N, C-alpha and C positions, 0 to 999 in steps of 0.2 A: 591675639594677646598684646597688650601695650608693652612697648619696650621700656625697660627700666632706665631711669635717668642715671647717668654716670657721675653721681655726686654722693658725697658723704651724707648718710641719713641723718646726721646730727648737726653738722655745721654747714653743709652744702659745698664743701671744698671738692675740687676735682683732682687734687694732687695726692700722690702716695696712697692710693686706695687699696684697702684689703677687705676682708670679710669679717663681720662681727655677728655673733650669735645673739638672738633675742628670744627669751632672756638669756643671761650668761650661761654658757654650757656647763660651767662648774657646778651648777645646781643639780645636774643629772649624774647618776652613777653609771659606770660601765656595765654592759654595753649601752651607749647612749641611743636614744630613739633616732630613727632615720628621717623623721619629719621635722627636725629642728629648723627654725627660721633663721636665715642669715641675710644681712643687709650690707651694702657698701659702707665702709668706715675708713676715714683717713687714719694714718698711723698715730697722729697726735691725739685724736679722740679715743682711739682704741686703747692706747697706753695710759691716757690720763685717768681713766676710771677703773683700771684693772684692780687697784687696791680696794676701791669701794665695792667692787664685785665680790672680792674675797671677804670683806667685812660684812657685807649683806648676807652671804651664806653662813658665816659664823653666827651672826645674831639670830637668824632664823633657826638654825639647827640646835643652838644652845638652849632655846626656849623649851620649857617643859611641855608645851602644847604639841611639840613635834615627836614626842616619845612613841607614838603609835604609828608613825610613818616609817616604813622600812628603809627608804632612801635617805631620809634625814638621819636615821640611826647609823647607817653606813658612813655618812659624811662625818658624823660625830667622832667615830673612831679615827678617821683620817685627820680630822682637825686636831685631836689630842696628840697624835703622832707628830704633826707638823710643828707643834710647840717645842719639840726637842731640837728643831733646826735652829742653829745660831742666828740665821738671818731673820727669824721671827721674834727675836728677843724684844725689839721695840714694840711690836704689835701686842705681844703677850703682856708686857709691862703696862701698856695703855689699857688693855682689857681688865687687868687685875686692879688697876687704880680706880675703876668704876664699880667694883664689886663690894658687897657688904652683907649684913644681915639685919632683919627687922624682927621685932617681937610681934607675934600674932595673938589676938584675943577674940573670943567668941562674942556674939552680940550681947550676951549677958555679962561680959567682962571676964570670963574664964580664960586664964592664960593657956595658950595652945602650943607654945614653943617658939622657935625661931625659924625663919625662912631666908634662904639666900636670895640675893637680887644682883642684877648688874645694870649699869646705866648704858643706854643706847644713844649713840650720836644720830639723832633723827635727820640731820642735814645730809648725812652720808646715805642713809636709807632712801631719802627723798631723791637724791641725785640718781640712784639706780632706777627708781620707779620712773622718773622723768625720761631717762634714757630708754627704758623699755617701751614707754608710750611713743616716743619719737621713732623708735625702730619699727614698732608695729604700724604706726601711721605710714611710714615709708612702704612697708610691706603691702599695705592695702591700697595706698594712693599712687604708688610707683614714683614718688617724688618726696623730698624732705618737707617737713613742716616749715612754712615760710617764716622768715626771721621776725616779721611783725606779729607773729603769734607766739604764745608761750604755753607752758603746761602747769597746771595746778594739781596738787596731790592731797587727797584726804586719806589718812591712815585708818585702819580698821577700828582702833580704839577711840577714834574721834567721831566716827560716823553717828553714834548715838546722839550727839549734839544736834544733828541736822534732821532727825527723824520727823520733826514737825514742820520742816521747811518744804513748802509745796514744790519748789524747783528741784530740790534734792530727791523728793519722792518721785516726781515725774521722770527724772533722769534714771533712777534705779528701775522704774517700771519699763522704760524704753530698753534698758540693758537686759533685763530679765527676759524680754521678748526675743532676744537674740540667742541662738543655740551656742553653747560654749565650745571653744576649740581647746582640746586637751592634749597635753604632751607628756609622755612618760607615764609612770604609774601615779597619775594625778599630781605630778610634781608641779606642773604649771597649767593653768587654764585661763582663758580670757573671753570676755564678751565685749562687743563694741556697738555703738550707735552713732551715726552721723546725722547732722541736721540737713534737711533738704535745701535750706536756703544758702548755706555756706559749707562746702565740702571740707573746710579746714576746722570747723567746729565739731568736736566729737567728745564722746565719753567712753572710758575704758574701765571695765571691772576686772581686776587682776587677782588671781588667787594662787598662792604658793603652798605646796604640800597639803592641799586640802584644808588649810587652816587660816593662813594669813591673807587678808583681803585688803586691797588698796583700790581707791577710785581715782583715776587720772582723767583730767579734762583739758582739752585744748581750746584756746580762744585767743582773740586779739589781745595784745598787751594792754593792761589797764582795763580789761573787760569786766563786765558785770556778770554775776552768776546767773542772772535772769536770762542771759543770752545763750545759755548752754544748750538746752533741748526743749 
């Protein structure tokens, strides 16, 4: 078995290394699964994204699509309790500032009532997905993604835009051919496909709580989507 590089999976630093869970372990309820993936992470990278990890969990578990998942429901109770903590005042204020209600109408124009909504900071969601992709890349390749490569993310509600793109379809077909790795009670699963020409070009299909899907792709900086798979 290849020896793991003694480098941070995210920035390549060799200083102040600790272990980081991929994906964030806060997504799992106790008792957590014994097969969770960990990778080396410097203290700076580990601490820099901890608030984004919390935000990511909040946004997923608050979504009504999560109501049938037992772990997401358990998190929701903990999330509501955490709002009573004075240290969470700023977080709660930011969350409430992005909430509101919209009026719903049927296709025929019949008024159906109001529905609550909240605005999601997609940049914070994307930062977590990029981190997960880099962590999984390290887990598979035993070394960090080189700095001349980067990660692109397509979120689930954007995938429909690409359904007629042959590159996107080919990438999804390659991913579907890979058996999913699943963690917890379907809290997280992923599929991966690497190109034979370049081991640093890859695609990752990530799913959280059996509902939210993200596509992450690694490639050279300023790369063309035609070079994915």
